[in-house]
Structures are given as C-alpha cells and as structure tokens.
C-alpha atoms as a printed R data frame, in Angstrom:
    type eleno elety resid chain resno       x       y      z
1   ATOM     1    CA   MET     A     1 139.262  70.934 18.601
2   ATOM     2    CA   THR     A     2 135.601  71.513 17.686
3   ATOM     3    CA   PRO     A     3 134.969  71.762 13.865
4   ATOM     4    CA   PHE     A     4 135.052  75.309 13.086
5   ATOM     5    CA   GLU     A     5 131.289  75.265 11.060
6   ATOM     6    CA   THR     A     6 129.706  73.971 14.684
7   ATOM     7    CA   ILE     A     7 131.034  76.892 16.252
8   ATOM     8    CA   GLU     A     8 129.628  79.205 13.191
9   ATOM     9    CA   ALA     A     9 126.382  77.859 13.764
10  ATOM    10    CA   ALA     A    10 126.149  78.532 17.557
11  ATOM    11    CA   ALA     A    11 127.585  81.845 16.845
12  ATOM    12    CA   ILE     A    12 124.398  82.423 14.260
13  ATOM    13    CA   GLU     A    13 121.846  81.166 16.539
14  ATOM    14    CA   ARG     A    14 123.062  83.501 18.859
15  ATOM    15    CA   LEU     A    15 122.721  86.617 17.197
16  ATOM    16    CA   GLY     A    16 119.532  85.394 15.543
17  ATOM    17    CA   GLY     A    17 120.902  84.425 11.644
18  ATOM    18    CA   LEU     A    18 123.469  84.803  9.469
19  ATOM    19    CA   ASP     A    19 123.033  88.395  7.896
20  ATOM    20    CA   GLU     A    20 122.965  89.923 11.988
21  ATOM    21    CA   LEU     A    21 126.786  87.885 12.090
22  ATOM    22    CA   GLU     A    22 127.642  89.241  8.733
23  ATOM    23    CA   SER     A    23 127.063  92.583 10.036
24  ATOM    24    CA   ARG     A    24 129.084  92.626 13.085
25  ATOM    25    CA   LEU     A    25 132.309  91.227 11.835
26  ATOM    26    CA   VAL     A    26 135.441  93.564 10.785
27  ATOM    27    CA   ARG     A    27 137.287  93.181  7.481
28  ATOM    28    CA   PRO     A    28 141.233  92.893  7.231
29  ATOM    29    CA   GLU     A    29 142.756  95.845  4.734
30  ATOM    30    CA   PRO     A    30 144.220  93.679  1.569
31  ATOM    31    CA   PRO     A    31 148.246  93.679  2.231
32  ATOM    32    CA   GLU     A    32 148.204  96.229 -0.580
33  ATOM    33    CA   SER     A    33 145.949  98.938  1.297
34  ATOM    34    CA   LEU     A    34 147.997  97.824  4.488
35  ATOM    35    CA   ALA     A    35 151.923  99.349  2.377
36  ATOM    36    CA   MET     A    36 150.085 102.282  1.163
37  ATOM    37    CA   ILE     A    37 149.328 103.775  4.473
38  ATOM    38    CA   GLY     A    38 151.468 107.092  5.374
39  ATOM    39    CA   ASP     A    39 154.077 106.228  8.456
40  ATOM    40    CA   ASP     A    40 152.294 109.475 10.312
41  ATOM    41    CA   ARG     A    41 148.945 107.450 10.314
42  ATOM    42    CA   TYR     A    42 150.153 104.569 11.562
43  ATOM    43    CA   LEU     A    43 151.965 106.623 14.372
44  ATOM    44    CA   SER     A    44 148.963 108.255 15.236
45  ATOM    45    CA   VAL     A    45 146.734 104.961 15.232
46  ATOM    46    CA   MET     A    46 149.345 103.423 17.768
47  ATOM    47    CA   CYS     A    47 149.138 106.106 19.873
48  ATOM    48    CA   ARG     A    48 145.721 106.222 20.401
49  ATOM    49    CA   ARG     A    49 145.512 102.853 21.407
50  ATOM    50    CA   ILE     A    50 147.862 103.623 23.922
51  ATOM    51    CA   PHE     A    51 146.053 106.279 25.451
52  ATOM    52    CA   ARG     A    52 143.010 104.178 25.099
53  ATOM    53    CA   ALA     A    53 144.499 101.544 27.319
54  ATOM    54    CA   GLY     A    54 142.643 101.829 30.493
55  ATOM    55    CA   LEU     A    55 140.134 104.612 29.777
56  ATOM    56    CA   THR     A    56 137.101 105.430 27.768
57  ATOM    57    CA   HIS     A    57 137.563 104.969 23.859
58  ATOM    58    CA   ARG     A    58 135.317 107.792 23.604
59  ATOM    59    CA   LEU     A    59 137.282 110.297 25.598
60  ATOM    60    CA   VAL     A    60 140.544 109.430 23.945
61  ATOM    61    CA   ASP     A    61 138.825 109.610 20.646
62  ATOM    62    CA   ASN     A    62 137.304 112.900 21.182
63  ATOM    63    CA   ARG     A    63 140.318 114.397 22.224
64  ATOM    64    CA   TRP     A    64 142.371 113.220 18.928
65  ATOM    65    CA   PRO     A    65 141.938 116.097 17.305
66  ATOM    66    CA   ALA     A    66 143.865 118.105 19.945
67  ATOM    67    CA   PHE     A    67 146.649 115.344 19.641
68  ATOM    68    CA   GLU     A    68 147.189 115.526 15.929
69  ATOM    69    CA   ILE     A    69 148.039 119.241 16.328
70  ATOM    70    CA   ALA     A    70 150.251 118.716 19.385
71  ATOM    71    CA   PHE     A    71 152.155 116.201 17.841
72  ATOM    72    CA   ASP     A    72 152.924 117.863 14.410
73  ATOM    73    CA   ASP     A    73 149.919 115.440 12.866
74  ATOM    74    CA   PHE     A    74 152.369 112.705 14.058
75  ATOM    75    CA   GLU     A    75 154.963 113.239 11.628
76  ATOM    76    CA   LEU     A    76 157.861 110.982 12.420
77  ATOM    77    CA   VAL     A    77 160.452 113.191 12.041
78  ATOM    78    CA   HIS     A    78 159.159 116.137 14.228
79  ATOM    79    CA   VAL     A    79 158.018 113.729 16.979
80  ATOM    80    CA   ALA     A    80 161.136 112.153 16.697
81  ATOM    81    CA   ALA     A    81 162.840 115.719 17.633
82  ATOM    82    CA   LEU     A    82 160.882 116.605 20.413
83  ATOM    83    CA   SER     A    83 162.682 117.694 23.564
84  ATOM    84    CA   ASP     A    84 162.687 116.504 27.049
85  ATOM    85    CA   GLU     A    85 161.237 119.981 27.501
86  ATOM    86    CA   ASP     A    86 158.093 119.585 24.580
87  ATOM    87    CA   LEU     A    87 157.255 116.486 26.571
88  ATOM    88    CA   GLN     A    88 156.962 118.121 30.078
89  ATOM    89    CA   ARG     A    89 154.983 121.106 28.392
90  ATOM    90    CA   LEU     A    90 152.729 118.281 26.918
91  ATOM    91    CA   ALA     A    91 152.059 116.117 29.659
92  ATOM    92    CA   ARG     A    92 150.619 119.471 31.180
93  ATOM    93    CA   ASP     A    93 148.751 120.302 28.073
94  ATOM    94    CA   GLU     A    94 144.595 120.141 29.131
95  ATOM    95    CA   SER     A    95 143.597 119.721 26.223
96  ATOM    96    CA   LEU     A    96 145.417 116.113 25.950
97  ATOM    97    CA   ILE     A    97 145.656 113.668 28.313
98  ATOM    98    CA   ARG     A    98 147.886 114.088 30.969
99  ATOM    99    CA   HIS     A    99 150.116 111.178 31.386
100 ATOM   100    CA   LYS     A   100 153.466 111.053 31.309
101 ATOM   101    CA   GLY     A   101 154.285 108.304 30.513
102 ATOM   102    CA   LYS     A   102 152.127 107.647 27.512
103 ATOM   103    CA   ILE     A   103 153.130 111.434 25.996
104 ATOM   104    CA   ARG     A   104 156.892 109.724 26.435
105 ATOM   105    CA   SER     A   105 156.129 106.971 24.541
106 ATOM   106    CA   VAL     A   106 155.067 109.265 21.042
107 ATOM   107    CA   ARG     A   107 158.391 110.025 21.151
108 ATOM   108    CA   ASP     A   108 159.649 106.613 21.760
109 ATOM   109    CA   ASN     A   109 157.775 105.016 19.428
110 ATOM   110    CA   ALA     A   110 158.491 107.493 16.575
111 ATOM   111    CA   ILE     A   111 162.301 107.055 16.995
112 ATOM   112    CA   ALA     A   112 161.379 102.836 16.848
113 ATOM   113    CA   MET     A   113 159.172 103.222 13.814
114 ATOM   114    CA   GLN     A   114 162.224 105.275 11.760
115 ATOM   115    CA   ALA     A   115 164.084 102.486 12.579
116 ATOM   116    CA   ILE     A   116 161.472  99.790 11.018
117 ATOM   117    CA   VAL     A   117 160.990 102.851  7.776
118 ATOM   118    CA   GLU     A   118 165.064 102.760  7.601
119 ATOM   119    CA   GLU     A   119 164.928  98.768  7.714
120 ATOM   120    CA   PHE     A   120 162.156  97.971  5.644
121 ATOM   121    CA   GLY     A   121 160.750 101.220  3.903
122 ATOM   122    CA   SER     A   122 157.672 101.667  5.593
123 ATOM   123    CA   MET     A   123 155.630 100.365  8.317
124 ATOM   124    CA   GLY     A   124 153.051  99.730  5.970
125 ATOM   125    CA   PHE     A   125 154.933  97.923  3.929
126 ATOM   126    CA   TRP     A   126 156.536  95.940  7.301
127 ATOM   127    CA   LEU     A   127 153.169  95.058  8.393
128 ATOM   128    CA   ALA     A   128 151.821  93.994  4.796
129 ATOM   129    CA   GLU     A   129 154.424  91.284  4.719
130 ATOM   130    CA   TRP     A   130 153.934  89.978  7.960
131 ATOM   131    CA   PRO     A   131 152.159  86.308  7.351
132 ATOM   132    CA   GLU     A   132 148.931  86.139  8.941
133 ATOM   133    CA   LYS     A   133 150.259  82.596  9.811
134 ATOM   134    CA   GLU     A   134 152.352  83.803 12.110
135 ATOM   135    CA   ILE     A   135 150.770  86.703 14.047
136 ATOM   136    CA   VAL     A   136 151.755  85.903 17.544
137 ATOM   137    CA   ASP     A   137 155.361  86.468 16.669
138 ATOM   138    CA   LEU     A   138 154.633  90.255 15.241
139 ATOM   139    CA   TRP     A   139 152.863  90.514 18.622
140 ATOM   140    CA   ALA     A   140 156.269  89.953 20.230
141 ATOM   141    CA   GLU     A   141 158.034  91.863 17.725
142 ATOM   142    CA   LEU     A   142 155.758  95.082 18.725
143 ATOM   143    CA   LYS     A   143 156.375  94.516 22.139
144 ATOM   144    CA   LYS     A   144 160.392  94.451 22.080
145 ATOM   145    CA   ARG     A   145 160.584  97.598 19.407
146 ATOM   146    CA   PHE     A   146 157.671  99.759 20.225
147 ATOM   147    CA   THR     A   147 156.714 101.259 24.280
148 ATOM   148    CA   GLN     A   148 153.618  99.910 25.721
149 ATOM   149    CA   LEU     A   149 152.710  97.788 23.228
150 ATOM   150    CA   GLY     A   150 152.073  94.605 25.685
151 ATOM   151    CA   GLY     A   151 149.400  92.986 26.381
152 ATOM   152    CA   GLN     A   152 146.651  93.233 24.301
153 ATOM   153    CA   SER     A   153 147.714  96.555 23.142
154 ATOM   154    CA   GLY     A   154 149.682  95.214 20.248
155 ATOM   155    CA   GLN     A   155 146.939  93.417 19.139
156 ATOM   156    CA   ARG     A   156 144.335  95.752 19.257
157 ATOM   157    CA   PHE     A   157 147.220  98.142 17.405
158 ATOM   158    CA   LEU     A   158 146.728  95.732 14.177
159 ATOM   159    CA   ARG     A   159 143.289  95.475 14.800
160 ATOM   160    CA   MET     A   160 142.493  99.309 14.622
161 ATOM   161    CA   ALA     A   161 145.415  99.343 12.001
162 ATOM   162    CA   GLY     A   162 143.475  96.940  9.484
163 ATOM   163    CA   LYS     A   163 146.207  94.153 10.116
164 ATOM   164    CA   ASP     A   164 144.412  90.349 10.115
165 ATOM   165    CA   THR     A   165 144.799  89.486 13.817
166 ATOM   166    CA   PHE     A   166 142.719  87.687 15.949
167 ATOM   167    CA   LEU     A   167 142.142  88.910 19.952
168 ATOM   168    CA   LEU     A   168 142.173  87.363 22.947
169 ATOM   169    CA   THR     A   169 139.879  88.806 25.173
170 ATOM   170    CA   ASP     A   170 138.038  87.698 27.963
171 ATOM   171    CA   TRP     A   171 135.295  86.283 25.570
172 ATOM   172    CA   VAL     A   172 137.359  84.621 23.231
173 ATOM   173    CA   ILE     A   173 139.374  83.040 25.531
174 ATOM   174    CA   LYS     A   174 136.339  81.471 27.216
175 ATOM   175    CA   GLY     A   175 134.993  80.795 23.687
176 ATOM   176    CA   MET     A   176 138.433  78.552 23.447
177 ATOM   177    CA   VAL     A   177 137.855  76.713 26.544
178 ATOM   178    CA   HIS     A   178 134.187  75.977 25.728
179 ATOM   179    CA   TRP     A   179 134.892  74.460 22.371
180 ATOM   180    CA   SER     A   180 137.862  72.638 23.508
181 ATOM   181    CA   ILE     A   181 140.090  74.527 21.348
182 ATOM   182    CA   PHE     A   182 142.727  75.504 24.503
183 ATOM   183    CA   ALA     A   183 142.352  75.341 27.909
184 ATOM   184    CA   GLU     A   184 145.468  76.768 29.086
185 ATOM   185    CA   ARG     A   185 147.296  79.638 30.182
186 ATOM   186    CA   THR     A   186 147.607  82.099 27.145
187 ATOM   187    CA   THR     A   187 150.242  84.576 28.213
188 ATOM   188    CA   SER     A   188 153.374  82.429 26.963
189 ATOM   189    CA   GLN     A   189 154.620  82.522 23.603
190 ATOM   190    CA   ASN     A   190 154.509  79.134 23.293
191 ATOM   191    CA   ALA     A   191 150.683  78.751 24.405
192 ATOM   192    CA   LYS     A   192 150.517  81.945 21.668
193 ATOM   193    CA   ARG     A   193 151.924  79.630 18.719
194 ATOM   194    CA   GLU     A   194 149.928  76.669 19.804
195 ATOM   195    CA   ILE     A   195 146.358  78.952 19.476
196 ATOM   196    CA   GLN     A   196 147.749  80.357 16.250
197 ATOM   197    CA   ALA     A   197 147.955  76.675 15.118
198 ATOM   198    CA   CYS     A   198 144.318  76.303 16.184
199 ATOM   199    CA   PHE     A   199 143.165  79.773 14.174
200 ATOM   200    CA   ASN     A   200 145.520  78.614 11.313
201 ATOM   201    CA   GLU     A   201 143.551  75.764 10.834
202 ATOM   202    CA   TYR     A   202 140.094  76.852 10.999
203 ATOM   203    CA   MET     A   203 141.314  79.933  8.537
204 ATOM   204    CA   GLU     A   204 142.272  77.057  6.027
205 ATOM   205    CA   THR     A   205 139.063  75.229  6.814
206 ATOM   206    CA   SER     A   206 136.761  77.946  6.681
207 ATOM   207    CA   GLY     A   207 138.298  80.518  4.217
208 ATOM   208    CA   ARG     A   208 137.499  83.260  6.700
209 ATOM   209    CA   PRO     A   209 140.626  85.972  8.279
210 ATOM   210    CA   LEU     A   210 141.825  85.954 12.039
211 ATOM   211    CA   CYS     A   211 139.858  88.826 12.680
212 ATOM   212    CA   GLN     A   212 136.571  86.878 12.033
213 ATOM   213    CA   ILE     A   213 137.582  83.597 13.233
214 ATOM   214    CA   SER     A   214 138.287  85.133 16.869
215 ATOM   215    CA   GLN     A   215 134.820  87.343 16.729
216 ATOM   216    CA   ILE     A   216 132.672  84.120 15.875
217 ATOM   217    CA   ILE     A   217 134.506  82.378 18.634
218 ATOM   218    CA   SER     A   218 133.525  85.146 21.187
219 ATOM   219    CA   PHE     A   219 129.843  85.280 19.267
220 ATOM   220    CA   SER     A   220 129.288  81.767 20.021
221 ATOM   221    CA   VAL     A   221 129.557  81.796 23.908
222 ATOM   222    CA   GLY     A   222 128.311  85.768 24.690
C-alpha cells in the first residue's frame, strides 16, 4: 500500500500547491457539535440527500424551503403522523418533487429516527458516539434502519450532516486502484471493512480525518 504522504504530494502537485488543496478539503463536525444538532435537522438533511439522488442538487436545494413548509420543518412527531392521504397529496404538490417513493420515505424515516431517539436519546448523540474507525458499519446500519439510504446515499448523508466519513466515489476507487490501496470489488461488506482498515491506517499516520483522506486520494488522480 502506497504511503499516504506520496498520495498527498501527488494531490498537491495536481492542484498547484498545499494552500489550494487545503481550501478544497471538508472539515467534519466535532462529536459535541453533532450531538447538539436537532433531530428535525438530521431528518431534513437525510431527506434532502435522498431527493438529490439522481437529480441535480441545485434543483432539489432550490425547492427545499417548500419541503420545510410542507413537512412542518421536519419535526419528527408531525412527519411520523402523516396519513397515506397526506402523502398522496404531497406527492401531487407541484412546489415539491413529485416522486411517490421518496415522499413516502420521509414518513418512514421519521418513524425510524424516532426509534433511534427512543433508544439513544437523539439522532445526534447516536452519530456522535459512533467511532469513525468503524464507519462502514454505520453505513450498513443506516441502510438497515432507514429507507433509500443504500448505495452512496448513507455515506453522503453523513458527509452532509458533518459526520466524518470517507466516500467510495468513482474517483476515490480509481485512486485506490492507482495507488495499490484496494483493487477488488468494493460492494461487499467485507470489502468495505478491508478498505476501512486501509483508511484507518492512513488516518493514524497522517492525522487527517477520513473525509480528507478520501478527497486527497480523489484529487491525486483527477
């Protein structure tokens, strides 16, 4: 496996300097900040990620104020109590994005988040307490507990929410192959755990969070 400093040097060269690299890197929220974010905000971010999948992000973001109004600011109690008739009405609302499956997922995910709140106190506390060195297991847990958070959606929800995570984008995978980090299929849970082990090693040697490590791998090749 290629030393991380070699990969970082290649990214710096491609981008034209360390300052340019640093300006592009995301920074995760500390655990105490994650724990303070309201459950309604997590539900809003989760649903925005789900609606972004397969659509232009700007389209979804421009309509999100209407979603906030339609779903009562994503207050869990209100959203979980929506009836089937309410969901059918919302799926016909032209101010929203008329996708029946994704509209229904808002209520489903509010109910799922209520279960986490009941068990752990809050969604934020649950995320804050999850160790970054086992982040791929959190991806699996999100997929199991929530609707439409498979594929990259769970990873991207965490990134949007500020939880430290790496992403398995096409460019990150290309970088892993290029630098002999991992060259097999990345879809199985065992493969993801092997990749996690590599990222954990890079996290220890570089002092960088997972999100920046995956970005730097991506920047190093494209």
